[in-house]
C-alpha positions as CSV (number, residue, x, y, z in Angstrom):
1,M,133.8,-44.7,115.3
2,L,132.4,-45.0,119.0
3,N,134.2,-44.2,122.0
4,Q,133.9,-47.0,124.5
5,E,135.7,-45.1,127.2
6,L,133.2,-42.2,128.0
7,G,129.5,-43.2,128.9
8,G,128.8,-40.0,131.0
9,V,128.2,-36.3,130.2
10,A,129.6,-33.1,132.0
11,L,128.2,-29.6,132.0
12,V,131.5,-27.6,131.8
13,G,131.0,-24.1,130.5
14,T,127.9,-21.5,130.4
15,G,127.3,-18.3,128.8
16,S,124.5,-15.9,128.0
17,A,123.3,-12.7,126.3
18,A,120.5,-10.4,126.4
19,P,119.5,-7.2,124.1
20,Q,120.6,-3.9,125.7
21,A,117.1,-2.5,125.6
22,V,115.1,-2.8,128.6
23,L,111.3,-2.1,129.2
24,D,110.4,-1.8,132.8
25,N,106.9,-2.3,134.2
26,G,106.7,1.6,134.3
27,G,107.2,1.6,130.5
28,L,104.0,-1.0,130.2
29,E,101.9,1.3,132.4
30,R,102.3,3.7,129.5
31,R,101.4,1.2,127.1
32,V,98.3,-0.9,128.6
33,E,96.1,-0.6,131.4
34,T,98.5,-2.2,134.4
35,S,100.5,-1.3,137.1
36,D,104.2,-1.8,138.2
37,E,102.4,-3.2,141.5
38,W,100.2,-5.6,140.0
39,I,102.8,-6.9,137.5
40,T,105.4,-7.7,140.3
41,T,103.0,-9.0,142.7
42,R,101.6,-11.6,140.2
43,T,104.5,-12.6,138.1
44,G,107.7,-11.4,140.1
45,I,108.7,-9.5,136.8
46,R,110.1,-5.7,137.1
47,R,112.0,-5.5,133.7
48,R,112.7,-7.5,130.5
49,H,114.9,-7.1,127.5
50,L,113.8,-6.5,124.3
51,A,115.3,-7.1,120.9
52,A,115.6,-4.0,118.4
53,P,114.1,-4.8,114.9
54,G,117.7,-4.9,113.5
55,E,118.7,-7.5,116.2
56,S,118.7,-11.3,115.4
57,L,118.1,-14.3,117.3
58,T,121.4,-15.9,115.6
59,D,123.6,-13.1,117.1
60,L,122.3,-13.6,120.4
61,A,122.7,-17.3,120.2
62,E,126.2,-17.1,119.0
63,L,127.4,-14.5,121.6
64,A,126.1,-17.0,124.5
65,G,127.5,-19.8,122.8
66,R,130.9,-18.1,122.6
67,R,130.8,-17.0,126.2
68,A,130.0,-20.8,127.3
69,L,133.2,-22.1,124.9
70,E,135.3,-19.3,126.7
71,M,134.4,-20.6,130.2
72,A,134.9,-24.5,129.2
73,Q,138.2,-23.6,127.5
74,M,137.0,-24.9,124.3
75,E,137.6,-23.6,120.6
76,A,134.4,-23.9,118.6
77,A,136.3,-26.2,116.1
78,D,136.2,-28.7,118.7
79,L,132.5,-28.9,118.9
80,D,130.8,-32.1,117.4
81,L,127.4,-30.9,117.6
82,I,125.1,-27.7,118.2
83,L,121.7,-27.8,119.3
84,L,119.6,-24.7,119.2
85,A,116.2,-24.9,121.6
86,T,114.1,-22.0,119.9
87,S,110.7,-21.2,118.9
88,T,111.4,-17.9,117.4
89,P,114.2,-18.6,114.6
90,D,115.5,-16.2,112.3
91,D,114.7,-18.5,109.4
92,L,111.5,-20.9,109.6
93,F,113.9,-23.5,108.2
94,G,116.2,-23.2,111.1
95,S,118.8,-20.9,112.6
96,A,121.3,-23.4,114.1
97,A,123.5,-23.9,111.0
98,R,123.8,-20.0,111.0
99,V,125.2,-19.9,114.3
100,Q,127.5,-22.9,113.7
101,G,128.7,-20.7,110.6
102,Q,129.2,-17.4,112.7
103,L,130.7,-19.7,115.5
104,G,133.3,-21.3,113.0
105,A,132.3,-24.4,114.0
106,T,133.4,-26.2,111.2
107,R,133.2,-29.9,112.5
108,A,129.8,-29.6,113.8
109,V,126.5,-30.6,112.8
110,A,123.8,-28.5,113.8
111,F,120.2,-28.5,114.2
112,D,117.1,-26.7,115.5
113,L,115.0,-28.3,118.5
114,T,111.6,-26.8,119.1
115,A,109.8,-27.4,122.3
116,A,108.9,-24.0,123.5
117,C,109.5,-23.5,127.2
118,S,110.9,-27.0,127.8
119,G,113.2,-26.8,124.9
120,F,116.5,-26.6,127.3
121,V,115.4,-29.5,129.1
122,F,114.6,-31.6,126.2
123,G,117.5,-30.3,124.6
124,L,119.9,-31.3,127.4
125,V,118.5,-34.8,127.6
126,T,118.7,-35.3,123.5
127,A,122.5,-33.8,123.8
128,A,123.3,-36.5,126.5
129,Q,122.2,-39.6,124.2
130,F,124.9,-38.8,121.6
131,L,127.4,-38.2,124.1
132,R,126.4,-41.4,126.1
133,T,126.6,-43.4,123.0
134,G,130.3,-42.4,122.3
135,V,129.0,-40.8,119.0
136,F,129.9,-37.2,119.7
137,R,132.5,-36.0,122.4
138,N,131.5,-32.0,122.6
139,V,128.1,-30.3,122.2
140,L,127.1,-26.9,122.7
141,L,123.3,-26.4,123.6
142,I,121.8,-23.1,123.1
143,G,118.4,-22.0,124.4
144,A,117.4,-18.6,122.7
145,D,114.1,-16.9,122.0
146,L,112.9,-13.1,120.9
147,M,109.4,-13.7,122.1
148,S,108.9,-9.6,121.6
149,R,108.6,-10.7,117.7
150,W,105.5,-12.5,118.8
151,V,103.6,-10.8,121.7
152,D,100.5,-8.4,120.9
153,W,101.6,-5.6,122.9
154,D,98.0,-4.5,123.3
155,D,97.1,-7.5,125.3
156,R,98.0,-6.7,128.9
157,R,97.5,-10.6,129.7
158,T,101.0,-11.5,127.8
159,C,102.9,-8.4,126.9
160,I,103.8,-8.2,130.5
161,L,105.3,-11.9,130.6
162,F,107.9,-11.8,127.8
163,G,111.4,-11.1,127.2
164,D,114.3,-11.9,124.7
165,G,117.7,-13.5,125.6
166,A,120.2,-16.6,125.1
167,G,121.8,-18.9,127.3
168,A,124.2,-21.7,126.4
169,V,126.0,-24.7,127.9
170,V,128.9,-26.7,126.7
171,I,128.3,-30.5,127.7
172,R,131.1,-33.0,127.3
173,A,131.4,-36.6,127.1
174,S,133.0,-37.9,130.7
175,D,133.9,-40.8,132.5
176,R,131.8,-39.9,135.2
177,D,128.1,-38.9,134.3
178,R,126.9,-35.7,135.9
179,L,123.2,-36.2,134.3
180,L,121.7,-38.2,137.2
181,G,117.9,-38.3,136.3
182,F,115.4,-37.2,133.6
183,E,111.9,-37.1,133.0
184,M,110.0,-35.9,129.8
185,R,106.3,-35.5,129.0
186,S,103.9,-34.2,126.7
187,D,99.9,-33.7,126.5
188,G,98.8,-32.7,123.7
189,T,95.3,-32.8,124.8
190,Q,95.8,-29.5,126.2
191,N,97.6,-27.9,123.3
192,S,95.1,-25.0,123.2
193,S,96.0,-23.8,126.3
194,L,99.4,-22.2,125.0
195,T,99.7,-21.5,121.2
196,L,101.1,-19.4,118.4
197,N,99.2,-20.6,115.7
198,F,99.6,-20.6,111.9
199,Q,97.1,-18.2,110.3
200,A,96.2,-18.6,107.0
201,Q,95.4,-16.3,104.2
202,A,94.0,-17.5,101.0
203,R,96.3,-16.9,97.9
204,S,94.4,-17.6,94.8
205,L,96.8,-19.1,91.7
206,E,94.5,-18.1,88.9
207,P,94.9,-18.5,86.0
208,A,96.3,-21.9,87.0
209,T,93.8,-24.5,87.9
210,A,93.7,-28.0,89.3
211,T,93.9,-31.1,86.7
212,D,90.4,-31.5,87.0
213,G,89.5,-27.8,85.9
214,S,88.8,-26.3,89.4
215,P,90.1,-23.1,90.9
216,L,93.3,-23.4,93.0
217,A,94.1,-21.5,96.1
218,V,97.1,-21.8,98.8
219,A,97.4,-20.5,102.2
220,L,100.0,-17.7,102.3
221,G,102.1,-18.5,105.5
222,T,102.0,-16.0,108.5
223,Y,101.6,-16.4,112.2
224,Q,99.3,-15.1,115.0
225,T,100.6,-13.6,118.2
226,V,101.0,-15.7,121.6
227,A,97.8,-16.6,123.1
228,M,97.5,-18.3,126.6
229,N,95.2,-19.3,129.0
230,G,96.8,-18.1,132.1
231,P,95.1,-19.9,134.7
232,E,95.0,-23.1,133.0
233,V,98.9,-23.0,132.4
234,Y,99.1,-22.4,136.1
235,R,97.1,-25.1,137.1
236,F,99.0,-27.5,134.7
237,A,102.5,-26.1,135.6
238,V,101.9,-26.7,139.9
239,R,100.5,-30.1,139.2
240,R,103.0,-31.7,136.8
241,V,106.5,-30.0,137.2
242,P,106.6,-31.3,140.8
243,E,105.9,-34.8,139.7
244,A,108.2,-34.6,136.8
245,I,111.0,-33.5,139.3
246,E,110.3,-36.2,141.8
247,K,110.5,-38.8,139.1
248,A,113.9,-37.4,137.7
249,L,115.1,-37.5,141.6
250,F,113.8,-41.0,142.0
251,K,115.9,-41.8,138.7
252,A,118.6,-40.2,140.1
253,N,118.4,-41.8,143.7
254,R,118.1,-38.6,145.4
255,T,115.8,-36.8,147.2
256,A,114.9,-33.2,147.4
257,A,117.1,-32.5,150.3
258,D,119.9,-34.0,148.5
259,L,119.6,-30.9,146.2
260,D,121.7,-27.7,146.1
261,W,119.8,-26.1,144.0
262,L,116.2,-25.9,142.3
263,L,116.2,-24.0,138.7
264,L,112.8,-23.7,137.1
265,H,111.7,-22.5,133.6
266,Q,111.0,-18.8,134.6
267,A,107.4,-18.2,133.4
268,N,105.7,-16.9,136.9
269,Q,107.3,-16.5,140.3
270,R,104.1,-17.6,141.8
271,I,104.6,-21.2,139.9
272,V,108.1,-21.1,141.0
273,D,107.0,-20.8,144.7
274,A,104.1,-23.4,144.4
275,V,106.8,-25.9,143.1
276,A,109.4,-25.2,145.6
277,Q,106.7,-25.6,148.4
278,R,105.4,-28.6,147.3
279,L,108.9,-30.0,147.2
280,E,109.9,-28.4,150.6
281,I,112.8,-26.6,149.1
282,P,113.6,-23.3,150.9
283,P,113.5,-20.1,148.8
284,E,117.3,-19.6,149.4
285,K,118.0,-22.7,147.4
286,V,116.0,-21.7,144.3
287,L,117.6,-19.9,141.4
288,G,115.8,-17.5,139.0
289,N,116.1,-14.5,137.0
290,L,112.2,-13.2,136.5
291,C,113.1,-10.0,138.0
292,E,115.4,-8.9,135.3
293,H,114.4,-11.0,132.1
294,G,110.7,-12.3,132.5
295,N,109.6,-15.2,130.6
296,T,112.6,-15.7,127.8
297,S,111.1,-19.3,127.3
298,A,113.8,-21.7,126.1
299,A,116.4,-19.1,127.1
300,S,115.4,-18.8,130.8
301,I,117.1,-21.9,132.5
302,P,120.7,-21.3,130.8
303,L,120.2,-17.7,131.3
304,A,119.7,-18.3,135.2
305,L,122.3,-21.1,135.4
306,D,124.9,-18.9,133.7
307,A,124.5,-15.6,136.1
308,A,124.6,-18.1,139.3
309,V,127.8,-20.0,138.0
310,R,129.6,-16.5,137.5
311,D,128.6,-14.9,140.6
312,G,129.9,-18.2,142.5
313,R,126.5,-19.3,143.9
314,V,126.6,-22.6,141.9
315,K,129.9,-24.6,142.4
316,P,131.4,-27.8,141.0
317,G,129.7,-30.7,142.3
318,D,126.6,-28.9,143.1
319,A,123.4,-31.1,142.5
320,I,120.7,-29.1,140.4
321,A,117.1,-30.2,139.6
322,T,115.8,-28.2,136.9
323,A,112.4,-28.2,134.8
324,G,110.8,-26.7,132.0
325,F,107.1,-26.5,131.1
326,G,105.1,-24.8,128.4
327,A,103.5,-25.1,125.0
328,G,102.6,-28.4,123.6
329,L,101.8,-28.8,126.3
330,S,105.2,-30.3,127.5
331,W,107.2,-30.7,130.3
332,G,110.6,-32.0,131.4
333,A,112.8,-32.4,134.6
334,A,116.5,-33.0,135.3
335,V,118.9,-33.8,137.7
336,F,122.4,-33.1,137.3
337,E,125.7,-32.0,139.1
338,W,127.5,-29.1,137.8
339,G,131.3,-29.2,136.6
340,A,133.2,-32.0,135.1
């Protein structure tokens, strides 16, 4: 039955989790031809957390979700929906249902949402639609990725960038709408700029044959490693992300001067700085975790948000503009106020 009383959404709890193992830039110096100074000055990254072979995305996502529920003072059984934004599930069929099972969220429907580094923002907007229409009251949105599984650790252009982690937000139906505006975009013509492509390996089905008697072969499923055109992605991000944030601000009837915080996907410090400068947002209003975590794809925004909420920087009522951008190519922005 639709709830006609509540037409808004509120973000009321955050949580995060990261693997214990840490690889700093000094460790990468021993692996590939690079240096701590080169990585730090060009990306802002000093360390990244990497999952061990026995660690799973499901376990990290569950832990982040459990911590978000604790902050929101909500039981898992109260959840109606679990959205898992990820490009690196434990199971290609999806991992959200496994997270649901491990949390004990027996009433919740659960599904994966794949939009790469835009996944958390896309997930936030998706969750809001279910809540605003009154179909659901309580949603757990998790952004989680284990990028280390899909990185070529001999490719110094990409291996320096990525890390593993999970972040989560509890979003609740509210009589006051805290999601003030959003913008979502995609451009498949630039898809080749950032990919993790399927790699076909032919597998013969002999002695079976097609109905016309011809030999049969199918592809054995496997994937390549992350491939990225760094300069092209940089140009795309510094051009499109500010535009998306400005459109989200317009829909929210706000300006950049009204913001308390800017929280971007943590891809590269140069991108973060360029976007902030274009929007005329000072560095002290920019949240981030690049130094500690690197690029954790869909996890980067909720990881940074959780840290800022827990250390007291983000306070109830603070206005935050956030944006995700990456493979697809896709990008999206949202303006929201933190708290009930």
